[in-house]
C-alpha beads as a LAMMPS data file, in Angstrom:
LAMMPS data file: protein, C-alpha beads

301 atoms
300 bonds

1 atom types
1 bond types

-500.0 500.0 xlo xhi
-500.0 500.0 ylo yhi
-500.0 500.0 zlo zhi

Masses

1 110.0

Atoms # bond

1 1 1 140.399 -263.681 295.350
2 1 1 136.727 -264.663 295.534
3 1 1 134.394 -264.143 292.624
4 1 1 130.796 -263.024 292.881
5 1 1 128.220 -265.052 290.970
6 1 1 126.065 -262.449 289.123
7 1 1 123.268 -265.002 288.784
8 1 1 123.229 -266.191 292.404
9 1 1 119.546 -265.383 292.961
10 1 1 118.479 -265.721 289.325
11 1 1 115.762 -268.082 288.101
12 1 1 115.318 -269.594 284.647
13 1 1 113.572 -272.484 282.982
14 1 1 111.608 -273.946 280.101
15 1 1 107.851 -273.330 280.311
16 1 1 105.631 -275.567 278.168
17 1 1 102.335 -273.892 277.270
18 1 1 99.780 -276.655 276.684
19 1 1 96.034 -276.893 276.308
20 1 1 93.197 -278.179 274.190
21 1 1 92.837 -276.726 270.673
22 1 1 91.745 -273.094 270.363
23 1 1 91.937 -272.076 274.038
24 1 1 94.172 -269.051 273.386
25 1 1 97.687 -270.415 274.001
26 1 1 99.307 -268.533 271.132
27 1 1 97.445 -265.310 271.930
28 1 1 98.651 -265.540 275.539
29 1 1 102.248 -266.185 274.466
30 1 1 102.230 -263.247 272.052
31 1 1 100.813 -260.965 274.770
32 1 1 103.459 -262.001 277.303
33 1 1 106.267 -261.467 274.803
34 1 1 104.818 -258.186 273.559
35 1 1 105.344 -259.335 269.986
36 1 1 103.810 -261.895 267.674
37 1 1 105.846 -265.054 267.098
38 1 1 103.059 -267.651 267.217
39 1 1 100.196 -267.601 264.731
40 1 1 96.617 -267.243 265.899
41 1 1 93.227 -267.996 264.403
42 1 1 89.698 -268.747 265.558
43 1 1 90.159 -272.185 263.969
44 1 1 91.671 -274.891 266.237
45 1 1 95.022 -276.577 265.549
46 1 1 96.685 -273.434 264.202
47 1 1 100.002 -274.196 265.947
48 1 1 101.772 -277.332 264.687
49 1 1 105.381 -276.972 265.850
50 1 1 106.880 -276.075 269.195
51 1 1 107.400 -272.308 269.136
52 1 1 110.176 -271.001 271.373
53 1 1 109.918 -267.509 272.850
54 1 1 112.161 -265.886 275.456
55 1 1 110.874 -263.504 278.139
56 1 1 113.168 -261.542 280.456
57 1 1 111.711 -260.613 283.856
58 1 1 113.453 -258.963 286.831
59 1 1 115.689 -261.714 288.222
60 1 1 114.349 -264.364 285.858
61 1 1 114.201 -265.649 282.302
62 1 1 111.325 -267.757 280.980
63 1 1 111.759 -269.818 277.813
64 1 1 108.337 -270.624 276.379
65 1 1 107.389 -273.595 274.253
66 1 1 103.979 -272.959 272.668
67 1 1 102.591 -276.331 271.634
68 1 1 99.802 -277.606 269.381
69 1 1 96.426 -278.330 270.969
70 1 1 96.277 -281.644 272.849
71 1 1 93.378 -283.875 271.809
72 1 1 92.617 -287.514 270.991
73 1 1 94.026 -287.901 267.486
74 1 1 93.562 -290.453 264.705
75 1 1 94.953 -289.008 261.455
76 1 1 98.766 -289.342 261.103
77 1 1 99.291 -285.562 260.977
78 1 1 97.163 -284.996 264.087
79 1 1 98.902 -287.858 265.915
80 1 1 102.254 -286.211 265.109
81 1 1 100.949 -282.826 266.280
82 1 1 99.805 -284.232 269.642
83 1 1 103.057 -286.205 270.048
84 1 1 104.965 -282.910 269.681
85 1 1 102.827 -281.315 272.391
86 1 1 103.186 -284.177 274.881
87 1 1 106.934 -284.545 274.229
88 1 1 107.335 -280.927 275.298
89 1 1 106.255 -281.842 278.835
90 1 1 109.374 -283.979 279.265
91 1 1 111.630 -281.028 278.346
92 1 1 109.934 -278.483 280.600
93 1 1 110.783 -277.165 284.059
94 1 1 107.219 -275.872 284.360
95 1 1 103.949 -276.576 282.555
96 1 1 101.444 -273.794 281.961
97 1 1 98.056 -275.297 281.141
98 1 1 95.647 -272.920 279.403
99 1 1 91.909 -273.600 279.540
100 1 1 89.020 -271.763 277.912
101 1 1 86.565 -271.012 280.749
102 1 1 83.626 -271.433 278.375
103 1 1 84.624 -275.075 277.737
104 1 1 86.732 -275.830 280.823
105 1 1 85.137 -279.188 281.630
106 1 1 85.019 -280.891 278.237
107 1 1 86.681 -284.138 277.113
108 1 1 89.733 -282.432 275.575
109 1 1 90.526 -280.530 278.791
110 1 1 90.051 -283.636 280.952
111 1 1 92.187 -285.724 278.575
112 1 1 95.010 -283.197 278.921
113 1 1 94.815 -283.132 282.731
114 1 1 94.913 -286.942 282.844
115 1 1 98.005 -286.910 280.613
116 1 1 99.589 -284.356 282.928
117 1 1 99.163 -286.612 285.974
118 1 1 101.786 -288.997 284.569
119 1 1 104.477 -286.275 284.692
120 1 1 106.239 -284.921 287.774
121 1 1 106.732 -281.469 286.221
122 1 1 105.165 -278.632 288.283
123 1 1 102.084 -277.132 286.628
124 1 1 100.117 -273.880 286.736
125 1 1 96.645 -273.327 285.303
126 1 1 95.574 -270.214 283.399
127 1 1 91.792 -269.999 283.072
128 1 1 91.525 -267.906 279.914
129 1 1 88.729 -265.802 278.378
130 1 1 87.335 -264.681 281.744
131 1 1 85.659 -261.752 279.985
132 1 1 83.206 -264.286 278.521
133 1 1 81.878 -265.828 281.735
134 1 1 79.856 -264.662 284.742
135 1 1 81.788 -264.260 288.006
136 1 1 79.900 -266.990 289.977
137 1 1 80.659 -269.541 287.241
138 1 1 84.305 -268.437 287.164
139 1 1 84.644 -268.807 290.937
140 1 1 83.221 -272.316 290.627
141 1 1 85.854 -273.256 288.046
142 1 1 88.660 -271.802 290.160
143 1 1 87.467 -273.879 293.117
144 1 1 87.056 -277.023 290.984
145 1 1 90.530 -276.921 289.478
146 1 1 92.196 -275.770 292.707
147 1 1 90.921 -278.981 294.320
148 1 1 92.129 -281.174 291.429
149 1 1 95.566 -281.566 293.104
150 1 1 97.356 -281.047 289.796
151 1 1 98.139 -277.316 289.776
152 1 1 100.243 -275.317 292.228
153 1 1 98.303 -272.170 291.278
154 1 1 95.158 -271.309 289.316
155 1 1 95.136 -267.842 287.715
156 1 1 92.131 -266.441 285.797
157 1 1 93.200 -264.306 282.806
158 1 1 92.076 -262.709 279.568
159 1 1 94.842 -263.081 276.988
160 1 1 93.201 -260.714 274.504
161 1 1 92.655 -257.928 277.066
162 1 1 95.754 -258.587 279.182
163 1 1 93.738 -259.008 282.386
164 1 1 95.872 -260.580 285.156
165 1 1 98.606 -261.634 282.713
166 1 1 101.191 -259.847 284.901
167 1 1 99.984 -261.857 287.890
168 1 1 100.317 -265.050 285.848
169 1 1 103.895 -264.190 284.855
170 1 1 104.773 -263.507 288.506
171 1 1 103.337 -266.914 289.465
172 1 1 105.459 -268.591 286.798
173 1 1 108.618 -266.859 288.019
174 1 1 107.853 -268.023 291.570
175 1 1 107.645 -271.627 290.308
176 1 1 110.889 -271.577 288.285
177 1 1 114.047 -273.306 289.526
178 1 1 117.198 -271.341 290.300
179 1 1 119.566 -271.031 287.374
180 1 1 121.417 -268.608 285.081
181 1 1 119.893 -267.109 281.907
182 1 1 119.785 -269.652 279.089
183 1 1 119.719 -267.017 276.327
184 1 1 121.357 -263.579 275.988
185 1 1 119.241 -260.737 277.437
186 1 1 116.870 -259.282 274.861
187 1 1 116.462 -262.522 272.912
188 1 1 112.927 -263.033 271.606
189 1 1 112.961 -266.387 269.823
190 1 1 115.313 -268.982 268.353
191 1 1 113.103 -269.333 265.293
192 1 1 114.447 -268.151 261.952
193 1 1 112.791 -265.379 259.956
194 1 1 112.292 -267.967 257.220
195 1 1 110.251 -270.197 259.555
196 1 1 108.237 -267.269 260.909
197 1 1 107.464 -266.070 257.377
198 1 1 106.012 -269.494 256.536
199 1 1 103.927 -269.391 259.718
200 1 1 102.598 -265.930 258.861
201 1 1 101.517 -267.121 255.418
202 1 1 99.813 -270.153 256.966
203 1 1 98.035 -267.897 259.460
204 1 1 96.539 -265.842 256.627
205 1 1 95.306 -269.037 254.972
206 1 1 93.597 -269.950 258.260
207 1 1 92.047 -266.517 258.601
208 1 1 90.969 -265.906 255.017
209 1 1 89.684 -269.274 253.758
210 1 1 86.814 -271.564 254.697
211 1 1 86.808 -274.729 256.793
212 1 1 87.902 -277.064 253.983
213 1 1 91.317 -275.605 253.247
214 1 1 93.387 -274.764 256.383
215 1 1 93.882 -278.246 257.831
216 1 1 95.263 -279.479 254.513
217 1 1 97.845 -276.694 254.188
218 1 1 101.632 -276.782 254.523
219 1 1 103.789 -273.788 253.580
220 1 1 107.341 -274.196 252.308
221 1 1 109.647 -271.205 251.783
222 1 1 111.514 -271.964 248.547
223 1 1 113.710 -268.834 248.520
224 1 1 114.403 -266.152 251.156
225 1 1 117.065 -263.719 249.979
226 1 1 118.191 -260.198 250.861
227 1 1 118.648 -257.738 248.015
228 1 1 119.542 -254.055 247.592
229 1 1 121.944 -254.131 250.571
230 1 1 119.319 -255.490 252.945
231 1 1 116.608 -253.013 251.966
232 1 1 114.485 -255.685 250.235
233 1 1 113.765 -259.343 250.974
234 1 1 112.599 -261.556 248.116
235 1 1 110.492 -264.567 249.179
236 1 1 109.046 -267.359 247.053
237 1 1 106.720 -269.689 248.967
238 1 1 104.671 -272.736 247.991
239 1 1 101.360 -273.528 249.673
240 1 1 100.732 -277.287 249.514
241 1 1 97.146 -278.599 249.601
242 1 1 95.611 -282.048 249.150
243 1 1 92.921 -281.568 246.484
244 1 1 92.348 -279.588 243.306
245 1 1 89.195 -278.120 244.865
246 1 1 91.293 -276.715 247.733
247 1 1 93.726 -275.201 245.238
248 1 1 90.813 -273.495 243.508
249 1 1 89.525 -272.058 246.794
250 1 1 92.993 -270.779 247.722
251 1 1 93.569 -269.091 244.377
252 1 1 90.030 -267.702 244.126
253 1 1 88.314 -266.042 241.189
254 1 1 90.911 -264.353 239.034
255 1 1 93.568 -265.107 241.675
256 1 1 91.998 -262.635 244.111
257 1 1 92.034 -264.884 247.204
258 1 1 95.716 -265.758 246.806
259 1 1 96.479 -262.079 246.244
260 1 1 94.607 -261.207 249.463
261 1 1 96.545 -263.865 251.408
262 1 1 99.844 -262.630 249.977
263 1 1 99.196 -258.968 250.747
264 1 1 98.173 -259.687 254.356
265 1 1 101.167 -261.992 254.935
266 1 1 103.575 -259.511 253.331
267 1 1 102.505 -256.739 255.725
268 1 1 103.201 -258.968 258.754
269 1 1 106.540 -260.129 257.363
270 1 1 107.602 -256.534 256.661
271 1 1 106.835 -255.598 260.273
272 1 1 108.987 -258.532 261.411
273 1 1 112.031 -257.887 259.199
274 1 1 111.846 -254.080 259.150
275 1 1 112.197 -253.635 255.397
276 1 1 110.280 -254.042 252.139
277 1 1 109.308 -257.584 251.120
278 1 1 108.508 -258.982 247.688
279 1 1 106.401 -262.102 248.296
280 1 1 105.389 -264.504 245.540
281 1 1 103.039 -267.396 246.365
282 1 1 102.481 -270.651 244.486
283 1 1 99.890 -273.368 245.172
284 1 1 100.563 -277.068 244.575
285 1 1 98.463 -280.185 245.088
286 1 1 100.008 -283.157 246.896
287 1 1 97.207 -285.636 247.346
288 1 1 96.545 -286.773 250.941
289 1 1 99.877 -285.462 252.236
290 1 1 98.523 -285.186 255.812
291 1 1 98.085 -288.992 255.856
292 1 1 101.576 -289.683 254.500
293 1 1 104.191 -289.908 257.271
294 1 1 107.050 -289.208 254.820
295 1 1 105.345 -286.078 253.494
296 1 1 104.586 -284.945 257.051
297 1 1 108.294 -285.220 257.922
298 1 1 109.335 -283.495 254.681
299 1 1 107.091 -280.551 255.498
300 1 1 108.769 -280.197 258.890
301 1 1 106.217 -281.730 261.279

Bonds

1 1 1 2
2 1 2 3
3 1 3 4
4 1 4 5
5 1 5 6
6 1 6 7
7 1 7 8
8 1 8 9
9 1 9 10
10 1 10 11
11 1 11 12
12 1 12 13
13 1 13 14
14 1 14 15
15 1 15 16
16 1 16 17
17 1 17 18
18 1 18 19
19 1 19 20
20 1 20 21
21 1 21 22
22 1 22 23
23 1 23 24
24 1 24 25
25 1 25 26
26 1 26 27
27 1 27 28
28 1 28 29
29 1 29 30
30 1 30 31
31 1 31 32
32 1 32 33
33 1 33 34
34 1 34 35
35 1 35 36
36 1 36 37
37 1 37 38
38 1 38 39
39 1 39 40
40 1 40 41
41 1 41 42
42 1 42 43
43 1 43 44
44 1 44 45
45 1 45 46
46 1 46 47
47 1 47 48
48 1 48 49
49 1 49 50
50 1 50 51
51 1 51 52
52 1 52 53
53 1 53 54
54 1 54 55
55 1 55 56
56 1 56 57
57 1 57 58
58 1 58 59
59 1 59 60
60 1 60 61
61 1 61 62
62 1 62 63
63 1 63 64
64 1 64 65
65 1 65 66
66 1 66 67
67 1 67 68
68 1 68 69
69 1 69 70
70 1 70 71
71 1 71 72
72 1 72 73
73 1 73 74
74 1 74 75
75 1 75 76
76 1 76 77
77 1 77 78
78 1 78 79
79 1 79 80
80 1 80 81
81 1 81 82
82 1 82 83
83 1 83 84
84 1 84 85
85 1 85 86
86 1 86 87
87 1 87 88
88 1 88 89
89 1 89 90
90 1 90 91
91 1 91 92
92 1 92 93
93 1 93 94
94 1 94 95
95 1 95 96
96 1 96 97
97 1 97 98
98 1 98 99
99 1 99 100
100 1 100 101
101 1 101 102
102 1 102 103
103 1 103 104
104 1 104 105
105 1 105 106
106 1 106 107
107 1 107 108
108 1 108 109
109 1 109 110
110 1 110 111
111 1 111 112
112 1 112 113
113 1 113 114
114 1 114 115
115 1 115 116
116 1 116 117
117 1 117 118
118 1 118 119
119 1 119 120
120 1 120 121
121 1 121 122
122 1 122 123
123 1 123 124
124 1 124 125
125 1 125 126
126 1 126 127
127 1 127 128
128 1 128 129
129 1 129 130
130 1 130 131
131 1 131 132
132 1 132 133
133 1 133 134
134 1 134 135
135 1 135 136
136 1 136 137
137 1 137 138
138 1 138 139
139 1 139 140
140 1 140 141
141 1 141 142
142 1 142 143
143 1 143 144
144 1 144 145
145 1 145 146
146 1 146 147
147 1 147 148
148 1 148 149
149 1 149 150
150 1 150 151
151 1 151 152
152 1 152 153
153 1 153 154
154 1 154 155
155 1 155 156
156 1 156 157
157 1 157 158
158 1 158 159
159 1 159 160
160 1 160 161
161 1 161 162
162 1 162 163
163 1 163 164
164 1 164 165
165 1 165 166
166 1 166 167
167 1 167 168
168 1 168 169
169 1 169 170
170 1 170 171
171 1 171 172
172 1 172 173
173 1 173 174
174 1 174 175
175 1 175 176
176 1 176 177
177 1 177 178
178 1 178 179
179 1 179 180
180 1 180 181
181 1 181 182
182 1 182 183
183 1 183 184
184 1 184 185
185 1 185 186
186 1 186 187
187 1 187 188
188 1 188 189
189 1 189 190
190 1 190 191
191 1 191 192
192 1 192 193
193 1 193 194
194 1 194 195
195 1 195 196
196 1 196 197
197 1 197 198
198 1 198 199
199 1 199 200
200 1 200 201
201 1 201 202
202 1 202 203
203 1 203 204
204 1 204 205
205 1 205 206
206 1 206 207
207 1 207 208
208 1 208 209
209 1 209 210
210 1 210 211
211 1 211 212
212 1 212 213
213 1 213 214
214 1 214 215
215 1 215 216
216 1 216 217
217 1 217 218
218 1 218 219
219 1 219 220
220 1 220 221
221 1 221 222
222 1 222 223
223 1 223 224
224 1 224 225
225 1 225 226
226 1 226 227
227 1 227 228
228 1 228 229
229 1 229 230
230 1 230 231
231 1 231 232
232 1 232 233
233 1 233 234
234 1 234 235
235 1 235 236
236 1 236 237
237 1 237 238
238 1 238 239
239 1 239 240
240 1 240 241
241 1 241 242
242 1 242 243
243 1 243 244
244 1 244 245
245 1 245 246
246 1 246 247
247 1 247 248
248 1 248 249
249 1 249 250
250 1 250 251
251 1 251 252
252 1 252 253
253 1 253 254
254 1 254 255
255 1 255 256
256 1 256 257
257 1 257 258
258 1 258 259
259 1 259 260
260 1 260 261
261 1 261 262
262 1 262 263
263 1 263 264
264 1 264 265
265 1 265 266
266 1 266 267
267 1 267 268
268 1 268 269
269 1 269 270
270 1 270 271
271 1 271 272
272 1 272 273
273 1 273 274
274 1 274 275
275 1 275 276
276 1 276 277
277 1 277 278
278 1 278 279
279 1 279 280
280 1 280 281
281 1 281 282
282 1 282 283
283 1 283 284
284 1 284 285
285 1 285 286
286 1 286 287
287 1 287 288
288 1 288 289
289 1 289 290
290 1 290 291
291 1 291 292
292 1 292 293
293 1 293 294
294 1 294 295
295 1 295 296
296 1 296 297
297 1 297 298
298 1 298 299
299 1 299 300
300 1 300 301
């Protein structure tokens, strides 16, 4: 008796989303998934770890790896961040490069494209933020990067407005190899709620503090426990910074800044877990942790 393969014409694969810092990679990923799993901010280098998201399409499954911004790095933490991004290329079946059309010919973008040339992985280009550029300039960029002989397709999009994102997803499906689903249908991410809670707290630090603080921040979830038969989650988290002055900025006058960060993070976490959350934040100083390779590893980077 012959058996029918239910996945005979199915496609699946790992898609690495890469780009220079602050080009909209995380915003694009969240839009495609229809739910936020990767933190966003107007400040560059918001993403530090590979974020895995799963998207089911008719006849296909895309597994996204949203990576930190690729740039020339010197500090140990930044070197580690870029190493994570470039290592993702080796794991991918397809690379989606995201460029900001307002800065699509700068050193960071060119550095990334040159790195990409050393890999045999197929690549697509999403020219993002097309709502911020005149059409003649956009057409020039499409022509320029189409002739670069690196990308199998160049798709202009606006991640914030959703313009042409469906077309981009169709192009990615076309480029995927044949294969069965790698995750059960309806999966969104393999990341734990504990990890995502830490990322949501870090996002609020990025959004609500000045330039000095965010790049020196690591968030560790100390406790994450369900109470009252799953109707309440109790979270204690520590925000690590490098200097006493940064601790003062984070706490704010009378503790108001830390309270603001906690309230904003708690609302996002409650939307994620679907129940009430009690969130308590602490701030600790660990001097120059971002230059200490052992501390970087201990904080999960």
